[in-house]
N, C-alpha and C positions, 0 to 999 in steps of 0.2 A: 575329386573336382566337384561333384555334384553336392557332396556333405558342404563344402565351402559356397558353393551358391545358395543353397538352401538357407545356411547360416547367416549371408550378407542378406538373401532378403527376409528373412525373420527379425534381423536387427532394423532393417529398413521398415519394417511395418510396426513395430515396437518403438522405434523413433517418431515415425507419424503420430502412433496413437498418443505418446506422452506429448508433443507439442500440440494434438488436438484437445487432450486434456486439459494443458497448461493455459489454452485459448478459452476455456471456458471457467477459469478458477482465478480469482484475484491472489490465492493464496500463493506468497513466496516472499523473494528478495524484491525490494523497490528503491530506486534512487528518486529521491525528491527533488524536484526542479521550482525554484524561488519563480513566481509568476512577474515578478516585476524584475528583476535583475537576471533572471534566466539561468543562475548559478546554481550547481548542485548544491544541495544543503544536508543532506542526510541519507542514510540507509535505513528503511522501515522494514521490519519482518511483519508481514501481515498473514496472520493465520486463520484458518475456518474453526470453528467451534464445532461440536458434535451437533448442536442444533441449526448449524448452517451460517451463523452469524460471523460476521469479519471482526477482527481486532488487529492493532498494528502497535508495535513496539518500535521506538528508535533504537538501532543498534550501533550507530555510527555518526558522529558529527563532523562535516567537512572543514569548517570555516571556525569554529568555535567549542574544540572539544570537551573544554571544560564548564561550559555554560549551565546556567541554573535556573530554574523556574521562578525568578524572583517577583515575577506580577502575579503569579497562580496563586489561587487561595485552597485552603483545606490540606489534604495529606500530601500535595504535589508542592506547596509552598517552600522555596528556597532547595527543594532537591535537583537533582543534576536531572538534564534533558537526557544524556545518553543514559537508556535502558528505561525511561518513562514510555506508559502507554497514553498514545496521543490517539487513537482511534479504538472505536467499539461499538458493539451493537448494532451494525449495518445487516439490514436483512435483504437476504433476495427477493427480488421483484422483477420479474422477467427477465430482462437482459441486463439490469443494474442491480445495485444494492443500495436501499435508502433507509432512511428513519433511525441514522446512526450518529454519533458524536464525534466531534473530532476537536482535540485542543491545539490551540496556537501556544507555543511556549513562550514567543516573542512577546506576546499581548497577555497571556494567561487567560485569555476567553476560550470558552466553551461553546461551540457552532454545532448547529444540527448539521449532520452531515450526508453525502450521497456519493456514490462511486459508480463506474463504467469503465469495463475494458474497452479499449480501442485499438486499431491497427493490428487486429487479428491477435490480441493478448499482448501485444509488445509493449504497450502503455496502459496506464490506467488514470482516467480522468476523475480527479478527487474534487469534490464541492463542498464548503460551507456557506451554511444559510444563516441569514438572520431575516424574517420573513420574507419579502420578495426579493430580496438583496442576496446576492453571492459572488464569491470567487472562486476561481477554478485554477487547479497546479495541474499538470500534466507530468505524471511519475514515470520513469523508464524501469523496466523489468530487468533484471541483472541475473546472470546466468549462474 
């Protein structure tokens, strides 16, 4: 009986520790929510590199699974959005990440980007900037 109680206690502590680590890291799977329509658009896998920079890749599109980036330039021109890297170079800056880039596959434009975990790491506020102007989306962490 004591072993079962100890095992349950260890499991609870490990679960709490992993939740606390999750709350401080933006690495993981995120459902993107359109800031205008409030509809789910895609699943993005965000990874943290060895230097702490974040990058993100589309792994699933909800509405148009065969979409291509027809307005993109360079290597992304006419490539499938599914599997495309859309977020890169975000550097940890206190409680946020900044100085990165984000690609809007719909317009083909690349913006300066920042991100911040909110709601105890359950959501990620992602912003794209042009000068003093910005748009934000709130992405939802997926389990």
